[in-house]
Each structure stands twice: as C-alpha cells, then as structure tokens.
C-alpha positions in Angstrom: 124.3 105.0 103.6 124.5 101.2 103.2 121.5 99.4 104.5 120.5 95.7 104.6 117.4 93.8 105.6 117.5 90.5 107.4 113.9 89.1 107.4 112.8 85.5 106.7 109.3 86.5 105.4 110.0 87.7 101.9 106.8 89.7 101.4 107.6 91.6 104.6 111.2 92.2 103.5 110.0 93.5 100.1 107.4 95.8 101.7 110.1 97.2 104.0 112.4 97.7 101.0 109.7 99.6 99.2 109.0 101.8 102.2 112.7 102.6 102.5 113.0 103.5 98.9 110.3 106.1 99.4 112.7 107.6 102.0 115.5 107.5 99.3 117.3 104.6 101.1 118.5 101.8 98.9 118.3 98.5 100.8 119.5 96.3 97.9 120.6 93.4 100.1 118.0 91.2 101.7 119.0 88.1 103.8 116.5 85.5 105.0 118.2 83.3 107.6 120.9 83.1 110.3 123.1 81.0 108.1 122.8 83.3 105.1 123.5 86.4 107.2 126.6 84.8 108.8 127.9 83.9 105.3 127.2 87.3 103.9 128.9 89.2 106.8 132.0 87.0 106.5 132.6 88.1 102.9 131.1 91.6 102.6 131.8 95.1 104.1 129.4 95.6 107.0 126.5 98.1 106.4 125.8 101.3 108.3 122.4 100.0 109.3 120.6 96.6 109.6 116.9 96.1 109.8 116.8 92.8 111.7 113.8 90.5 112.3 114.1 88.7 115.6 112.9 85.2 114.7 114.3 83.8 111.4 113.5 80.5 109.8 116.6 78.8 111.2 116.8 80.4 114.6 116.9 83.7 116.5 118.8 86.5 114.8 120.9 87.0 117.9 122.7 83.9 116.9 124.3 85.9 114.1 126.3 87.9 116.7 127.6 84.7 118.2 129.6 84.2 115.0 130.4 87.7 113.8 131.2 91.1 115.4 129.8 94.2 113.7 129.6 97.9 114.5 126.5 98.3 112.3 123.6 100.0 113.8 120.5 97.8 114.3 116.8 98.5 114.1 114.9 95.5 115.2 111.6 94.6 113.5 109.3 92.5 115.7 105.7 91.2 116.1 106.1 90.6 119.8 104.5 92.1 122.8 105.3 95.2 124.9 107.4 93.2 127.4 109.9 92.4 124.7 109.8 96.0 123.5 110.6 97.3 127.0 113.7 95.2 126.9 114.7 96.9 123.7 114.2 100.3 125.2 116.3 99.4 128.2 119.2 98.5 125.9 118.8 101.7 123.8 117.8 99.7 120.7 115.5 101.1 118.0 112.6 98.8 117.1 109.6 98.7 114.7 106.5 96.8 115.6 105.0 94.8 112.7 103.2 95.6 110.6 105.6 98.5 110.1 104.1 102.0 110.0 105.7 104.3 107.5 105.8 107.3 109.9 107.4 105.2 112.6 109.9 103.9 110.1 110.9 107.5 109.1 111.2 108.4 112.8 113.5 105.4 113.4 115.7 106.3 110.5 116.0 109.9 111.7 116.9 108.6 115.1 119.6 106.4 113.6 121.0 109.3 111.6 121.2 111.5 114.6 122.6 109.0 117.1 124.5 106.4 115.1 123.6 103.7 117.6 125.8 100.6 117.3 125.7 97.0 118.5 128.1 97.9 121.4 125.0 98.7 123.4 123.3 95.4 122.8 123.1 92.9 125.6 122.3 89.9 123.4 122.3 87.4 126.2 119.8 89.4 128.3 117.5 90.1 125.3 117.5 86.4 124.3 116.4 85.4 127.8 113.8 88.1 128.1 112.2 87.3 124.8 111.9 83.6 125.3 110.7 83.2 121.7 109.6 79.7 120.6 111.3 78.1 117.7 108.5 77.9 115.2 106.7 80.8 113.5 102.9 80.4 113.4 100.7 81.7 110.6 97.0 82.4 110.7 94.9 79.2 110.3 91.4 80.7 110.6 89.4 83.9 110.7 86.0 84.8 112.0 83.2 86.2 109.9 80.0 87.9 111.0 76.9 86.3 109.6 73.9 88.1 111.0 74.0 87.7 114.7 76.4 84.8 114.5 80.2 84.4 114.2 81.4 81.8 111.7 84.8 80.3 111.7 86.5 80.3 108.3 89.6 78.1 107.7 92.4 79.8 105.7 92.3 76.8 103.3 88.8 77.9 102.3 89.9 81.5 101.4 90.7 82.2 97.7 91.9 85.7 98.3 91.7 88.8 100.4 90.9 92.2 98.8 90.3 95.8 99.8 87.5 97.9 98.5 86.0 101.1 99.7 88.4 101.1 102.7 87.2 97.7 103.8 89.1 94.4 103.7 87.2 91.3 102.6 88.0 87.6 102.4 86.6 85.8 99.3 85.8 82.1 99.8 86.0 79.5 97.1 82.3 79.2 97.5 82.0 82.7 96.1 80.9 84.3 99.4 82.6 87.5 100.7 83.0 88.4 104.3 84.5 91.6 105.8 87.7 91.2 107.9 88.7 93.7 110.6 92.4 93.5 109.5 94.1 95.7 106.8 96.0 94.0 103.9 99.3 95.2 105.3 98.8 93.2 108.5 97.4 90.2 106.6 100.6 90.2 104.5 102.5 89.6 107.7 100.2 87.0 109.2 99.6 84.7 106.2 102.0 81.9 105.1 104.1 83.5 102.3 104.4 80.2 100.6 100.7 80.1 100.0 99.6 83.8 99.8 101.0 86.6 97.7 100.1 90.3 97.5 99.7 90.9 93.8 98.7 94.6 94.2 97.8 97.1 96.8 94.2 95.8 96.6 94.6 92.0 96.7 96.4 89.0 98.4 95.6 85.7 96.7 96.0 82.0 97.6 98.2 80.1 95.1 95.7 77.2 95.0 92.9 79.5 93.9 94.6 80.6 90.6 92.6 79.2 87.6 94.4 81.1 84.8 97.2 83.7 84.3 96.9 85.9 81.2 99.2 88.5 79.7 97.9 92.0 80.3 98.8 95.5 79.1 102.0 97.2 80.1 103.8 94.0 80.9 101.3 93.1 83.7 99.5 89.9 84.3 95.8 89.2 84.9 94.8 86.5 87.3 91.6 84.5 87.0 89.9 83.0 90.0 86.6 81.0 90.1 83.6 82.9 91.3 85.4 86.3 91.7 83.8 89.1 89.7 84.4 92.1 92.0 87.2 93.6 89.8 90.1 92.5 87.6 92.9 91.0 89.5 96.0 92.5 88.0 99.6 91.9 89.1 101.3 95.3 89.0 104.2 95.6 86.7 106.8 96.1 89.5 105.6 92.8 91.1 105.5 90.6 88.0 109.1 89.3 88.3 108.7 88.6 92.0 105.3 87.0 91.5 106.8 84.6 88.9 109.6 83.7 91.3 106.9 83.0 94.0 105.0 80.7 91.7 108.2 78.7 91.0 109.1 78.3 94.7 
C-alpha cells in the first residue's frame, strides 16, 4: 500500500509517519504545501491513501484538487471544531482530529482498507464553504501557570523548554522556574511554532533560543545544555539526530 502525508507542520508529519510505521505502513513521502503537492502529483504515480491536513502554509489543501484529479483515498487530519467534522461525515470522509490518537489512527486505516473510499465522494466546494478557515495558522503565544491562588500569564518567548516527568507536563522558564501545564507534549507539539520548538525526545520539547551548548553523546546521540535546567539530561534520541540538525539549519 502506497501512502503519502501532506502536512505543513513538519513535527506533526514526522509524528504521523512514526505512528504509521508502527502499523507497518511506510509513508515515505511527505509534502508540505499546496504547490509542492501539485508538482508531486503531476510527476508521480498517485498513492492508495493520502493523509491530508486541511490548512497548509500556502492555502487550503482543497486547492490541490482544483489542479489535479486523483482516485486516491483521503483521510483528513484537522484541528478544527465539530461543525467541520460533521461536514466530513456527511461526505463520507474519514478524519483524524489533532493531536492524532494512535487507536483512532488504526481504526481509520482499517476503515480505509475495508471500504477503499475515494475522492469521488468529496464535495470540495461544499467543504470549503463550510469550513471557512482563515488564511493564517496561529501558534500558542502564552500559557497560564498556577501560582498559589493566582494564575500567572507566561509568554512563550519566556519558556526554555517543556518536559514530562512522573506523568506531568512542565514548562521550564529561562528564570529557572518550573510550572505544570495541563497539556501533554503530543498536543504541545502541534500547538507550538515548529520553527522555534523541537521535540528532541519523548520527554522534552525545547526552544531553539534556549540552547547553550550541544555535545556529542554515546550511541551517536546529542546532549543539549540549557541554562538553569538540572532536572535530567536532555538527550536527542538517535533516530531524531539527523532531523534535529536539519531543524537547526532551517
């Protein structure tokens, strides 16, 4: 089965690719914009299945089908509300709500395999009007922290990293303070600007401006040094090192 991912947020695309690999599905091709997708479809055999984000960096993904015709099945990935999801259901389209849940992904793949849903069922014009999605993607700019009986607003620019420990997510500020956040790292990975934040391991997402030093570590891994962070060693897992270096050079 040939599968591709069209998703402009590279961390989200890589996460979906890893989840699919655990289902023994190789999604080797990842496209990140409407223009890139149109160019790819014009010169490559069409896949059996497309995982398609709705809003890409250069427009809505529906614009792809204004230029190409495909019989590939589509599973939409979306962060939008139930109103939009009802539109998908009416058009018999599979969808996954971000952040994507592994069990829901497996169910969607099984549904595809049994039904072989194709784009012939997609009413692109109707979906475009129902969604009414604005043209710019917004990332989180601040979080709230509980300080005693008070809530404190914390700007994203003041956060050096997010980390998970003992089943709790924390934000670590440049000042050295740590505050719990009621959001798992998987969801933060979708909500933070991927140009500024990168998930180096299952335990940590760091801010590029917080990196003080990068040191070679055992087994081809990297250790990251941040100021005022002593909770544990920040290690870039081996399978992420290459992608991490590419992120640093963006």
